[in-house]
C-alpha positions as CSV (number, residue, x, y, z in Angstrom):
1,M,-6.2,-105.2,-101.9
2,N,-2.4,-105.4,-101.3
3,R,-0.5,-102.8,-99.4
4,S,1.3,-101.3,-102.4
5,M,-2.1,-100.8,-104.3
6,R,-3.6,-99.2,-101.1
7,G,-0.6,-96.9,-100.9
8,V,-1.0,-95.8,-104.5
9,L,-4.7,-95.1,-104.0
10,L,-4.1,-93.1,-100.8
11,A,-1.4,-91.1,-102.4
12,G,-3.7,-90.4,-105.4
13,A,-6.5,-89.3,-103.0
14,A,-4.1,-87.0,-101.1
15,V,-3.5,-85.2,-104.4
16,A,-6.9,-85.5,-106.0
17,V,-8.9,-84.1,-103.1
18,P,-6.8,-80.9,-102.7
19,A,-6.8,-80.5,-106.4
20,A,-10.6,-80.7,-106.6
21,V,-10.9,-78.2,-103.7
22,N,-8.4,-75.8,-105.5
23,A,-10.4,-76.0,-108.7
24,L,-13.6,-75.2,-106.8
25,I,-12.1,-72.2,-105.1
26,A,-10.7,-70.9,-108.4
27,S,-14.0,-71.4,-110.2
28,R,-15.8,-69.3,-107.5
29,A,-13.4,-66.3,-107.8
30,A,-14.9,-63.3,-109.5
31,G,-13.2,-61.8,-112.5
32,F,-11.0,-58.8,-111.7
33,E,-12.3,-55.6,-113.2
34,Q,-10.4,-52.4,-114.2
35,P,-9.8,-50.8,-110.8
36,L,-9.3,-47.2,-111.8
37,P,-11.0,-44.8,-114.2
38,G,-9.4,-43.4,-117.3
39,D,-7.9,-45.2,-120.2
40,I,-6.3,-48.6,-119.9
41,G,-3.2,-49.4,-121.9
42,Y,-0.8,-52.3,-122.2
43,Y,3.0,-52.2,-122.2
44,D,4.5,-55.2,-124.0
45,W,7.5,-55.7,-121.8
46,S,10.2,-58.3,-122.2
47,Y,8.6,-60.6,-119.6
48,G,4.9,-60.1,-120.3
49,R,2.2,-57.6,-121.0
50,V,1.8,-54.9,-118.2
51,A,-1.5,-53.1,-117.7
52,F,-1.5,-49.5,-116.8
53,Y,-4.2,-46.8,-116.3
54,R,-3.8,-43.2,-117.6
55,M,-5.8,-40.1,-116.9
56,G,-5.4,-36.3,-116.9
57,R,-3.2,-33.7,-118.4
58,G,0.1,-32.1,-117.3
59,M,3.4,-33.4,-116.1
60,P,3.4,-37.2,-115.8
61,L,3.1,-38.7,-112.3
62,L,3.7,-42.5,-112.0
63,L,2.0,-44.4,-109.2
64,I,3.4,-47.9,-108.1
65,H,1.4,-50.2,-105.8
66,N,2.8,-52.5,-103.1
67,P,3.3,-56.0,-104.5
68,N,1.5,-57.8,-101.6
69,A,-0.9,-60.7,-102.2
70,G,-4.0,-59.3,-103.8
71,G,-2.2,-56.0,-104.7
72,S,-2.8,-53.9,-107.8
73,A,-3.3,-50.3,-108.9
74,W,-6.6,-50.4,-106.9
75,E,-4.5,-49.2,-104.0
76,W,-4.6,-45.6,-105.5
77,R,-8.3,-45.5,-106.3
78,K,-9.2,-42.7,-103.9
79,V,-6.5,-40.3,-105.1
80,F,-6.1,-41.2,-108.8
81,P,-9.0,-39.0,-110.1
82,D,-8.0,-35.9,-108.1
83,L,-4.4,-36.2,-109.1
84,A,-5.5,-36.4,-112.7
85,N,-6.8,-32.8,-112.3
86,H,-3.2,-31.7,-112.0
87,F,-1.1,-34.3,-113.7
88,T,-1.1,-36.9,-116.4
89,V,-1.3,-39.8,-114.0
90,Y,-0.1,-43.3,-114.8
91,A,-0.8,-46.2,-112.4
92,L,0.5,-49.6,-113.4
93,D,-0.3,-53.2,-112.3
94,L,3.1,-54.8,-111.7
95,L,3.8,-57.9,-113.7
96,G,2.0,-60.8,-111.9
97,Y,-0.7,-58.5,-110.5
98,G,-4.1,-56.9,-111.4
99,L,-4.8,-57.1,-115.2
100,S,-1.1,-57.6,-116.1
101,D,0.2,-61.0,-117.3
102,K,1.1,-63.5,-114.6
103,P,3.7,-65.8,-116.1
104,A,5.0,-68.7,-114.0
105,M,8.5,-67.2,-113.7
106,N,10.9,-66.3,-110.9
107,Y,9.8,-62.8,-109.6
108,T,12.4,-60.6,-107.8
109,G,12.7,-57.1,-106.6
110,R,15.3,-56.4,-109.2
111,L,12.8,-57.5,-111.9
112,Y,10.4,-54.8,-110.7
113,A,13.1,-52.1,-110.6
114,D,13.9,-53.0,-114.2
115,L,10.2,-52.7,-115.1
116,I,9.9,-49.2,-113.6
117,H,13.1,-48.2,-115.4
118,D,11.8,-49.5,-118.7
119,F,8.3,-48.1,-118.2
120,L,9.7,-44.6,-117.6
121,Q,11.7,-44.9,-120.8
122,D,9.4,-46.7,-123.2
123,V,5.9,-45.5,-122.1
124,I,6.1,-42.2,-120.3
125,G,9.2,-41.0,-122.3
126,E,9.6,-37.7,-120.5
127,R,10.6,-36.3,-117.1
128,A,8.1,-37.4,-114.5
129,H,7.2,-37.4,-110.8
130,A,6.7,-40.8,-109.1
131,A,5.1,-42.2,-106.0
132,A,5.5,-45.7,-104.6
133,S,3.9,-47.7,-101.8
134,A,5.7,-49.8,-99.2
135,L,8.1,-52.3,-100.9
136,S,7.7,-50.7,-104.3
137,S,9.6,-47.7,-102.8
138,S,12.8,-49.7,-103.0
139,Y,12.1,-50.5,-106.7
140,L,11.5,-46.9,-107.5
141,V,14.6,-45.7,-105.7
142,N,16.8,-48.3,-107.4
143,A,15.3,-47.3,-110.8
144,A,16.0,-43.7,-109.9
145,V,19.7,-44.4,-109.4
146,R,19.8,-45.5,-113.0
147,R,17.4,-43.1,-114.6
148,A,17.7,-39.9,-112.6
149,E,17.2,-37.9,-115.7
150,S,13.7,-39.3,-116.2
151,L,12.5,-38.4,-112.7
152,D,11.8,-35.1,-111.0
153,R,10.5,-35.7,-107.5
154,L,9.8,-38.9,-105.5
155,I,7.1,-39.7,-102.9
156,L,7.7,-42.8,-100.8
157,V,4.7,-44.0,-98.8
158,N,5.7,-46.1,-95.8
159,P,8.9,-47.4,-97.5
160,T,9.9,-51.0,-96.7
161,G,12.9,-52.9,-97.9
162,T,15.3,-51.2,-95.4
163,T,16.0,-54.6,-93.9
164,S,15.7,-58.2,-95.0
165,Q,12.7,-59.9,-93.5
166,A,13.7,-63.6,-93.8
167,S,16.8,-65.8,-93.8
168,L,17.8,-67.4,-97.1
169,L,16.9,-70.9,-95.8
170,V,13.4,-69.8,-94.7
171,E,12.9,-67.8,-97.9
172,N,13.8,-70.8,-100.1
173,A,11.6,-73.2,-98.1
174,A,8.6,-70.9,-98.2
175,Y,9.1,-70.2,-101.9
176,V,9.3,-73.9,-102.9
177,S,6.3,-74.8,-100.7
178,L,4.1,-72.1,-102.3
179,R,5.0,-73.0,-105.8
180,T,4.3,-76.7,-105.5
181,P,1.6,-77.4,-108.1
182,V,-1.2,-78.8,-105.9
183,L,-0.3,-78.5,-102.2
184,G,1.3,-75.2,-102.8
185,T,-1.9,-73.9,-104.3
186,S,-3.8,-75.1,-101.3
187,L,-1.4,-73.4,-99.0
188,Y,-1.7,-70.2,-101.0
189,Y,-5.5,-70.3,-101.0
190,A,-5.4,-70.7,-97.2
191,L,-3.2,-67.6,-96.9
192,V,-5.5,-65.5,-99.1
193,S,-8.8,-66.7,-97.8
194,R,-11.4,-64.0,-97.1
195,A,-10.8,-64.5,-93.3
196,A,-7.0,-64.2,-93.8
197,I,-7.3,-61.1,-95.9
198,E,-9.7,-59.4,-93.5
199,R,-7.3,-60.2,-90.6
200,E,-4.3,-58.8,-92.4
201,L,-6.2,-55.6,-93.4
202,V,-7.5,-55.1,-89.9
203,E,-4.4,-56.0,-87.9
204,H,-1.5,-54.9,-90.1
205,T,-2.8,-52.5,-92.8
206,Y,-5.3,-50.0,-91.5
207,Y,-5.3,-48.0,-88.3
208,D,-9.1,-47.8,-88.4
209,P,-10.8,-51.2,-88.7
210,K,-13.9,-49.6,-90.0
211,M,-12.0,-49.0,-93.2
212,V,-12.1,-52.8,-93.9
213,T,-15.4,-53.2,-95.6
214,P,-16.8,-56.4,-97.2
215,E,-16.3,-54.7,-100.6
216,L,-12.6,-54.0,-99.9
217,V,-12.1,-57.7,-98.8
218,D,-13.9,-58.9,-101.9
219,M,-11.6,-56.7,-104.1
220,V,-8.4,-58.0,-102.6
221,Y,-9.8,-61.6,-102.7
222,S,-10.7,-61.3,-106.3
223,A,-7.2,-59.9,-107.3
224,A,-5.5,-62.7,-105.3
225,H,-7.4,-65.5,-107.0
226,Q,-6.9,-64.6,-110.6
227,P,-5.1,-67.4,-112.6
228,G,-1.4,-67.2,-112.1
229,S,-1.6,-64.7,-109.1
230,R,0.2,-67.1,-106.7
231,Y,3.5,-66.9,-108.6
232,A,4.3,-63.3,-107.8
233,A,2.6,-63.6,-104.4
234,A,4.7,-66.6,-103.5
235,A,7.8,-64.5,-104.2
236,F,6.4,-61.7,-102.0
237,M,5.5,-64.0,-99.1
238,S,8.9,-65.7,-99.1
239,G,10.9,-62.5,-99.2
240,R,12.2,-62.8,-102.8
241,L,10.7,-59.4,-103.7
242,D,12.8,-57.6,-101.1
243,L,15.3,-55.2,-102.6
244,P,17.8,-53.3,-100.5
245,L,16.9,-49.6,-100.2
246,R,19.4,-47.9,-97.9
247,V,22.4,-47.8,-100.3
248,A,20.4,-46.8,-103.3
249,F,18.6,-44.1,-101.3
250,A,21.9,-42.5,-100.4
251,D,22.9,-42.4,-104.1
252,I,19.9,-40.6,-105.5
253,K,20.0,-36.8,-105.8
254,L,16.3,-36.1,-106.3
255,P,14.0,-34.4,-103.8
256,V,12.1,-37.0,-101.8
257,L,9.1,-36.8,-99.5
258,I,8.5,-39.8,-97.2
259,M,4.9,-40.2,-95.9
260,A,4.6,-42.5,-93.0
261,G,1.7,-43.6,-90.9
262,R,2.5,-43.3,-87.3
263,E,0.9,-46.7,-86.7
264,A,2.2,-48.4,-89.9
265,Y,2.9,-52.0,-88.9
266,Y,5.6,-52.8,-91.4
267,T,7.4,-49.4,-91.3
268,P,8.7,-48.5,-87.9
269,L,9.4,-44.8,-87.7
270,D,13.0,-45.4,-86.5
271,E,13.8,-47.3,-89.7
272,V,12.2,-44.5,-91.8
273,G,14.1,-41.9,-89.8
274,D,17.4,-43.7,-90.6
275,L,16.8,-42.9,-94.3
276,L,16.8,-39.2,-93.6
277,F,20.4,-39.3,-92.6
278,R,21.3,-40.8,-95.9
279,H,19.7,-38.2,-98.2
280,P,20.0,-34.4,-97.5
281,Q,17.0,-33.6,-99.7
282,A,14.6,-36.0,-98.1
283,R,11.9,-35.0,-95.6
284,L,9.5,-37.0,-93.5
285,Q,5.8,-36.3,-93.0
286,V,4.2,-38.5,-90.3
287,L,0.4,-38.9,-90.4
288,D,-1.3,-39.6,-87.1
289,E,-3.9,-42.3,-86.7
290,C,-2.8,-43.9,-89.9
291,G,-1.5,-47.3,-91.0
292,M,0.2,-48.5,-94.2
293,L,-2.1,-46.8,-96.7
294,P,-2.3,-43.0,-96.0
295,H,-3.5,-42.5,-99.7
296,D,-6.6,-44.6,-98.8
297,E,-7.0,-44.0,-95.0
298,H,-6.3,-40.2,-95.2
299,A,-6.8,-39.5,-98.9
300,G,-7.4,-35.7,-98.4
301,E,-4.3,-35.2,-96.4
302,F,-2.3,-37.3,-98.8
303,L,-3.5,-35.2,-101.7
304,R,-2.7,-31.9,-99.9
305,L,0.8,-33.0,-99.1
306,T,1.4,-34.4,-102.5
307,R,0.2,-31.3,-104.4
308,A,2.2,-29.0,-102.2
309,F,5.4,-31.1,-102.6
310,L,5.2,-31.5,-106.3
311,A,4.4,-27.8,-106.8
312,E,7.7,-26.7,-105.2
313,P,10.5,-25.3,-107.3
314,T,12.6,-28.0,-109.0
315,T,15.9,-26.1,-108.5
316,G,17.6,-24.5,-105.5
317,E,16.5,-24.9,-102.0
318,M,13.5,-26.9,-101.2
319,V,10.7,-24.9,-99.7
320,A,10.2,-25.6,-96.0
């Protein structure tokens, strides 16, 4: 066998073996089921079909999950039914996540701000409250600048997006690597293995490691391994879903409640505090012994604070 033929065979094996492993991993991933009770609907948006879950009666309340790898509306599962006793609650799966379409396109934070803007207009169609988690807070705030008339009160849970997390060079290199057809898939599967997911949840998401059950890991794993999931996740991991928050936050005139876990890994309290100086109608509520998901880790306290805030008068001075 000559050297050129050997090189061709080795190159083919270098692609074929990872491709076979990727196919095996994909085949073993469980289907992702509807994560929330209530009715499921679909919004035929310009870039794909967006799944959302609706339940309850009363003034609309929109819930927006964090677009991390394996993210979806499941994030709100502990508070969704109770909130539906007081509001008509909508929780959407952002495009590229959950049961929404996952086209192989370029995902950006601006795209998701546009999605929230259009969802408020085309699906909800009346004035609504809204709550967003982590990076989605920046999407909601940017949408609120453009559609203030569609929103009443905002709840931002551990808002991120106050600072850029990656240089442009690093961002582009990570994005290209993760989108490479075979090796990029292998890299993505390594980043969303069960071990990697459990480590992220224990070290960077929850304050109490006992919250990280095998069932929770399986749920995130399943969501992260649906066909097409790596496209939006690649944009998240490389920083392309970041959207500046500070300037837009200063421009909105709506009442805002910021809920922050004292031990939230990605939301240092000094960064959150900086936002308060930019918006005279914003307030901060810090939850002790809490990480990135107070609506999961301290659901009862989250519900109490949410109901009290949304029940306040909509005009005049905010109640202390």
